[in-house]
Backbone bond lengths (Angstrom), bond angles and torsions (degrees), N, CA, C in turn:
res aa  C-N    CA-C-N  psi(-1)  N-CA   C-N-CA  omega(-1)  CA-C   N-CA-C  phi
1 M - - - 1.441 - - 1.511 110.09 -
2 F 1.293 117.96 -52.43 1.453 121.18 -174.39 1.525 110.61 -89.49
3 V 1.315 116.09 71.79 1.453 122.55 179.10 1.516 107.37 -102.76
4 N 1.313 116.02 139.78 1.458 120.79 -179.45 1.524 109.37 -74.13
5 E 1.307 116.67 99.52 1.461 122.21 179.19 1.524 109.00 -114.92
6 G 1.328 116.00 63.53 1.450 120.23 177.60 1.515 114.48 88.52
7 I 1.310 117.89 2.35 1.461 119.12 175.63 1.516 108.28 -113.31
8 G 1.306 115.80 153.45 1.452 120.72 -174.91 1.515 113.84 -74.26
9 Q 1.320 114.62 161.34 1.464 120.91 179.19 1.527 111.74 -61.59
10 I 1.322 117.17 -34.22 1.469 119.65 179.24 1.525 109.73 -64.34
11 Q 1.322 116.91 -41.81 1.462 120.11 178.69 1.521 110.82 -65.54
12 I 1.328 117.49 -40.41 1.464 120.66 177.93 1.521 109.66 -62.49
13 G 1.340 116.93 -45.69 1.464 120.73 178.91 1.512 111.94 -59.71
14 A 1.330 116.33 -42.19 1.464 120.06 179.39 1.524 110.63 -64.07
15 M 1.328 117.34 -39.20 1.467 120.54 178.62 1.523 110.89 -64.61
16 V 1.326 116.45 -41.48 1.467 120.23 179.38 1.522 109.81 -59.64
17 Y 1.320 116.62 -49.53 1.463 120.14 -179.14 1.523 111.29 -64.73
18 F 1.327 117.04 -38.34 1.461 120.95 179.05 1.528 110.78 -62.36
19 F 1.335 116.90 -49.91 1.464 120.20 -179.79 1.522 111.41 -63.98
20 A 1.329 117.06 -38.78 1.469 120.30 178.26 1.528 110.32 -65.15
21 L 1.327 116.98 -40.13 1.464 120.96 177.69 1.530 110.48 -64.12
22 I 1.320 117.32 -45.60 1.466 121.22 -178.96 1.524 111.16 -63.29
23 I 1.333 117.32 -44.88 1.471 118.85 -179.71 1.530 109.69 -67.74
24 G 1.335 117.42 -29.19 1.462 120.70 173.58 1.524 111.66 -65.99
25 I 1.322 116.68 -40.86 1.465 120.20 177.01 1.527 109.79 -61.01
26 I 1.316 116.19 -42.04 1.467 120.05 177.63 1.526 110.23 -61.87
27 A 1.332 117.15 -39.64 1.474 120.76 176.63 1.521 110.70 -61.93
28 G 1.326 117.13 -34.54 1.458 120.49 177.10 1.519 112.50 -68.09
29 L 1.319 116.59 -31.12 1.465 120.63 177.45 1.524 111.15 -76.65
30 R 1.333 116.46 -49.50 1.470 123.30 -179.59 1.519 107.55 -140.55
31 A 1.310 116.11 110.48 1.468 122.09 -170.25 1.522 113.93 -58.63
32 M 1.310 118.74 -34.72 1.470 120.33 -175.31 1.527 113.60 -93.09
33 T 1.319 117.64 -14.54 1.459 120.14 -177.99 1.522 111.72 -67.86
34 A 1.319 117.03 -42.85 1.468 120.26 -178.16 1.529 112.34 -63.66
35 P 1.339 119.66 -51.41 1.467 117.17 178.93 1.527 112.83 -65.94
36 A 1.331 118.05 -31.08 1.468 119.50 176.29 1.527 109.81 -63.26
37 A 1.321 116.61 -46.38 1.468 120.47 -179.83 1.526 111.39 -63.31
38 M 1.324 117.07 -44.03 1.462 119.70 -178.84 1.524 111.58 -70.02
39 S 1.328 116.52 -29.60 1.459 119.83 175.51 1.529 110.19 -67.15
40 W 1.320 116.05 -40.98 1.465 119.52 175.13 1.523 110.16 -62.68
41 A 1.337 117.04 -41.14 1.469 120.23 178.82 1.525 110.87 -59.39
42 A 1.325 116.83 -42.04 1.466 120.44 179.03 1.523 110.83 -68.71
43 Y 1.310 116.64 -44.89 1.465 121.30 -178.94 1.532 111.46 -61.53
44 L 1.330 116.62 -40.32 1.462 121.43 -178.28 1.527 112.95 -81.27
45 G 1.329 116.63 -3.69 1.458 120.36 177.74 1.515 114.97 88.10
46 Y 1.330 118.08 10.56 1.460 121.04 177.95 1.521 111.20 -76.41
47 L 1.324 117.25 -26.92 1.463 123.70 176.27 1.519 108.49 -119.73
48 N 1.317 116.29 135.69 1.458 121.22 175.60 1.527 107.97 -102.05
49 L 1.316 116.61 106.78 1.463 121.20 -178.29 1.520 112.27 -95.02
50 G 1.306 117.39 -4.73 1.460 121.00 178.91 1.523 111.92 64.41
51 E 1.319 115.21 -149.03 1.468 122.01 -177.83 1.526 111.91 -107.02
52 G 1.321 118.33 10.25 1.460 122.01 -176.88 1.516 113.20 -74.47
53 W 1.320 114.89 -167.04 1.461 121.19 -174.65 1.530 112.85 -67.28
54 L 1.323 118.03 -16.71 1.466 120.56 178.48 1.526 113.21 -88.24
55 A 1.317 117.53 -6.37 1.470 121.32 -174.40 1.528 112.61 -56.16
56 F 1.328 117.14 -32.62 1.472 120.07 -178.58 1.522 112.50 -58.79
57 M 1.324 117.43 -23.42 1.463 120.29 -178.78 1.529 112.16 -69.20
58 G 1.327 117.04 -17.42 1.454 120.56 178.37 1.514 114.12 -102.62
59 Y 1.337 117.29 4.73 1.468 120.57 179.26 1.522 110.49 -65.25
60 R 1.302 115.78 162.01 1.465 122.65 -172.71 1.529 114.00 -55.98
61 F 1.319 118.64 -43.02 1.465 120.62 -173.46 1.531 113.68 -93.92
62 T 1.322 117.76 -16.54 1.466 120.94 -175.67 1.527 113.02 -57.47
63 P 1.337 120.21 -49.66 1.470 117.98 -179.00 1.524 113.56 -62.37
64 W 1.321 116.76 -33.87 1.467 119.93 179.05 1.526 110.90 -67.64
65 I 1.321 116.26 -44.14 1.471 120.57 179.23 1.524 110.11 -62.50
66 L 1.333 116.61 -46.60 1.462 120.14 -179.18 1.528 111.81 -66.73
67 T 1.315 117.38 -32.54 1.467 120.44 176.70 1.523 110.89 -65.82
68 V 1.320 117.39 -42.20 1.471 120.78 176.51 1.527 109.81 -61.51
69 L 1.327 117.08 -43.35 1.468 120.34 178.12 1.525 111.17 -63.53
70 A 1.326 117.22 -39.70 1.466 120.57 178.24 1.528 110.93 -64.42
71 L 1.316 116.96 -42.73 1.471 120.01 177.41 1.526 110.89 -62.55
72 G 1.321 116.41 -40.04 1.462 120.53 175.80 1.517 111.74 -61.51
73 E 1.322 116.02 -38.07 1.469 119.47 178.49 1.525 111.08 -66.11
74 F 1.329 117.36 -38.02 1.467 119.64 177.44 1.524 110.71 -60.13
75 V 1.315 117.34 -37.43 1.471 121.62 179.17 1.524 110.55 -72.24
76 T 1.335 116.86 -51.59 1.471 119.46 -175.41 1.523 112.45 -65.51
77 D 1.321 117.21 -26.85 1.461 119.48 179.08 1.523 111.72 -64.93
78 Q 1.312 117.43 -25.01 1.466 121.18 -178.67 1.532 112.56 -80.83
79 L 1.327 116.70 -13.83 1.467 120.58 -175.33 1.523 110.76 -76.01
80 P 1.337 117.31 142.24 1.464 120.44 -175.40 1.528 114.12 -67.79
81 F 1.322 118.63 -22.22 1.465 120.45 -177.34 1.528 113.13 -94.54
82 T 1.323 117.82 4.09 1.467 120.78 177.69 1.524 108.52 -68.31
83 P 1.337 117.34 128.83 1.466 119.45 -178.09 1.529 112.36 -68.41
84 S 1.307 115.04 160.53 1.456 121.89 178.00 1.525 110.56 -59.93
85 R 1.306 115.64 146.43 1.468 120.21 176.60 1.526 112.11 -67.76
86 K 1.329 116.54 -11.44 1.463 119.69 -178.17 1.523 113.62 -93.05
87 V 1.342 118.13 -3.71 1.469 119.23 174.36 1.527 107.28 -70.42
88 P 1.338 118.21 152.54 1.469 120.29 -171.91 1.530 115.96 -51.76
89 V 1.318 118.58 -44.20 1.471 119.64 -177.51 1.528 110.71 -65.62
90 Q 1.317 116.94 -46.58 1.469 120.81 179.91 1.531 111.16 -65.34
91 F 1.321 115.79 -43.46 1.466 120.43 179.76 1.523 109.70 -63.59
92 G 1.326 116.09 -44.61 1.467 120.88 179.00 1.517 112.30 -61.10
93 A 1.329 116.87 -41.03 1.468 120.35 178.48 1.520 110.77 -61.45
94 R 1.317 116.67 -38.78 1.461 120.23 179.25 1.524 111.28 -69.34
95 L 1.327 117.07 -36.99 1.469 120.07 176.55 1.524 111.04 -64.23
96 V 1.329 116.59 -44.52 1.471 120.80 178.84 1.527 110.12 -63.76
97 S 1.318 116.43 -43.31 1.462 121.10 179.13 1.527 111.02 -61.91
98 G 1.319 116.64 -45.09 1.464 120.70 178.08 1.514 111.88 -64.53
99 A 1.339 116.13 -40.16 1.465 120.40 178.57 1.524 110.77 -63.14
100 L 1.324 116.96 -47.61 1.465 121.47 -179.57 1.529 110.95 -62.19
101 S 1.310 116.58 -48.16 1.465 120.80 -178.02 1.526 111.28 -66.30
102 G 1.321 116.74 -42.57 1.463 120.37 177.13 1.516 112.10 -65.11
103 A 1.334 116.63 -38.07 1.470 120.69 177.78 1.519 110.81 -63.28
104 M 1.316 117.07 -36.13 1.467 119.91 178.00 1.525 110.59 -63.15
105 V 1.318 116.82 -45.60 1.465 120.58 177.75 1.528 109.50 -64.46
106 G 1.328 116.23 -45.18 1.461 120.14 -179.67 1.512 113.03 -63.59
107 S 1.320 116.87 -37.80 1.462 121.17 179.63 1.521 110.82 -60.34
108 D 1.311 116.43 -43.57 1.458 120.49 178.86 1.523 111.12 -66.75
109 G 1.323 117.14 -30.12 1.459 121.59 -179.34 1.513 113.81 -92.14
110 G 1.327 117.55 5.12 1.462 121.09 177.00 1.510 114.90 83.50
111 T 1.317 118.21 12.71 1.457 121.40 179.08 1.524 110.02 -141.23
112 L 1.320 114.98 69.39 1.462 121.33 -176.95 1.522 111.42 -53.51
113 W 1.331 116.93 -49.58 1.470 119.92 -176.39 1.523 111.72 -68.12
114 G 1.320 117.26 -36.04 1.462 120.13 176.21 1.515 111.57 -63.80
115 G 1.330 116.21 -42.90 1.459 120.56 177.04 1.512 111.77 -64.29
116 L 1.334 115.89 -39.97 1.464 121.16 178.95 1.529 110.21 -60.20
117 V 1.334 116.76 -47.79 1.473 120.51 -179.55 1.529 110.61 -65.19
118 A 1.336 117.02 -43.61 1.471 119.90 178.67 1.528 110.61 -61.93
119 G 1.332 116.98 -37.29 1.462 120.76 176.96 1.519 112.17 -64.09
120 I 1.330 116.48 -39.82 1.472 120.28 177.63 1.526 110.42 -65.62
121 V 1.333 116.64 -45.86 1.466 120.06 178.76 1.532 109.69 -59.06
122 G 1.322 116.27 -44.40 1.461 120.12 177.38 1.515 112.38 -60.80
123 A 1.337 116.79 -40.17 1.466 120.56 179.56 1.523 111.16 -63.35
124 V 1.318 117.21 -38.66 1.473 120.34 176.83 1.528 109.55 -64.20
125 I 1.328 116.06 -46.20 1.470 120.23 178.74 1.530 110.40 -60.41
126 G 1.319 116.49 -47.16 1.463 120.60 -178.66 1.514 113.10 -65.18
127 T 1.334 116.29 -38.55 1.465 120.05 -179.13 1.521 111.14 -67.78
128 L 1.317 116.08 -54.04 1.469 119.93 -176.32 1.526 111.67 -73.64
129 G 1.326 116.29 -45.13 1.463 120.06 179.17 1.517 112.03 -66.08
130 G 1.325 116.33 -42.46 1.463 120.62 178.64 1.513 111.98 -62.11
131 S 1.324 115.69 -40.03 1.463 120.03 178.57 1.528 111.06 -64.11
132 A 1.333 116.07 -43.82 1.463 120.28 -178.98 1.530 111.25 -65.47
133 V 1.322 116.32 -45.22 1.467 119.94 -179.38 1.524 110.65 -66.09
134 R 1.324 116.43 -43.09 1.472 119.02 179.75 1.525 110.67 -62.54
135 S 1.319 117.00 -39.82 1.462 120.66 178.84 1.528 110.74 -61.18
136 R 1.328 116.10 -43.88 1.467 119.77 179.28 1.535 111.28 -65.97
137 L 1.330 115.53 -41.68 1.467 119.08 178.20 1.528 111.31 -64.00
138 A 1.325 116.95 -41.67 1.464 120.79 179.29 1.526 110.44 -61.76
139 T 1.319 116.36 -39.99 1.462 120.56 177.17 1.530 110.12 -64.15
140 A 1.321 116.23 -43.77 1.466 120.29 -179.32 1.527 111.55 -65.02
141 F 1.332 117.54 -38.81 1.462 121.52 179.82 1.522 112.60 -81.89
142 G 1.319 117.09 -17.17 1.455 120.82 -177.80 1.521 113.50 83.78
143 R 1.326 117.83 -0.61 1.465 122.83 175.26 1.531 108.68 -160.80
144 D 1.318 115.48 165.94 1.463 120.68 -170.78 1.527 114.31 -84.97
145 L 1.320 118.64 -30.27 1.468 121.01 -171.88 1.529 113.93 -55.17
146 P 1.330 119.63 -48.89 1.472 117.78 179.56 1.535 112.29 -60.72
147 A 1.321 116.31 -38.47 1.463 120.07 178.54 1.520 110.94 -64.56
148 A 1.336 116.56 -41.29 1.465 120.91 179.27 1.524 111.01 -64.51
149 L 1.317 116.83 -40.82 1.468 120.37 179.74 1.525 111.67 -67.21
150 I 1.320 116.86 -36.87 1.466 120.42 175.44 1.527 109.77 -64.01
151 E 1.323 116.43 -42.54 1.462 120.38 178.38 1.529 110.88 -63.63
152 D 1.325 117.03 -41.61 1.470 120.75 175.35 1.528 110.44 -56.93
153 A 1.328 115.68 -47.78 1.466 120.31 -178.38 1.524 111.46 -61.62
154 I 1.321 116.76 -41.33 1.469 120.24 178.89 1.524 110.40 -63.32
155 A 1.330 116.96 -42.92 1.465 120.34 179.48 1.526 111.11 -63.72
156 I 1.321 116.99 -44.10 1.470 120.62 -179.12 1.527 110.87 -66.87
157 I 1.316 116.71 -48.63 1.466 120.45 -179.37 1.529 110.23 -63.61
158 G 1.330 116.60 -40.56 1.464 119.91 177.92 1.516 112.40 -62.45
159 A 1.325 116.58 -43.00 1.471 120.44 179.18 1.524 110.79 -64.70
160 I 1.325 116.76 -41.92 1.469 120.39 177.95 1.529 110.42 -64.95
161 A 1.331 116.75 -38.89 1.467 120.30 178.35 1.527 111.19 -63.11
162 V 1.327 116.94 -43.45 1.466 119.58 178.06 1.526 109.83 -63.00
163 L 1.334 116.93 -43.53 1.470 120.13 176.04 1.523 110.67 -56.10
164 G 1.316 116.46 -45.04 1.460 120.47 179.46 1.516 112.80 -63.30
165 M 1.318 117.53 -37.84 1.464 120.80 179.38 1.524 111.85 -72.65
166 L 1.322 117.22 -29.02 1.461 120.42 179.09 1.524 111.74 -76.90
167 R 1.283 116.17 -20.75 1.462 121.89 -175.92 1.481 113.89 -60.80
């Protein structure tokens, strides 16, 4: 994806960090959506993960498994007993998801660790910012469901947009 086709290395580096940050934000909104999207990107050949430790994300069954998990997360997020995304386990899952997804983007761009860090930063932004925005939307709507569905849509559209940009 990140091949130098007449643009400078600085611009390529900035794009890598930008995409890693954005996919991290998506991980902060929905923990399984970002790795599912990046797994599809690897499987479809949009990301070159090589033979390293991230290669499993592009295997034949990985995107399907992660997609099922992401769909399950969309359902469980609507349930009233689902814990806040800011509790340690939920927050940690989003950080790991953002790190993994950002590392995938960074790996293809030649800066695995930079992508990993940008993914974590994005996950923090997505987790805290997403929680604040959803809370305000829920207050405005008088209930949480419309806010949750809007957040789902943003995560899905954002993941598809990143996939499209990586193509």
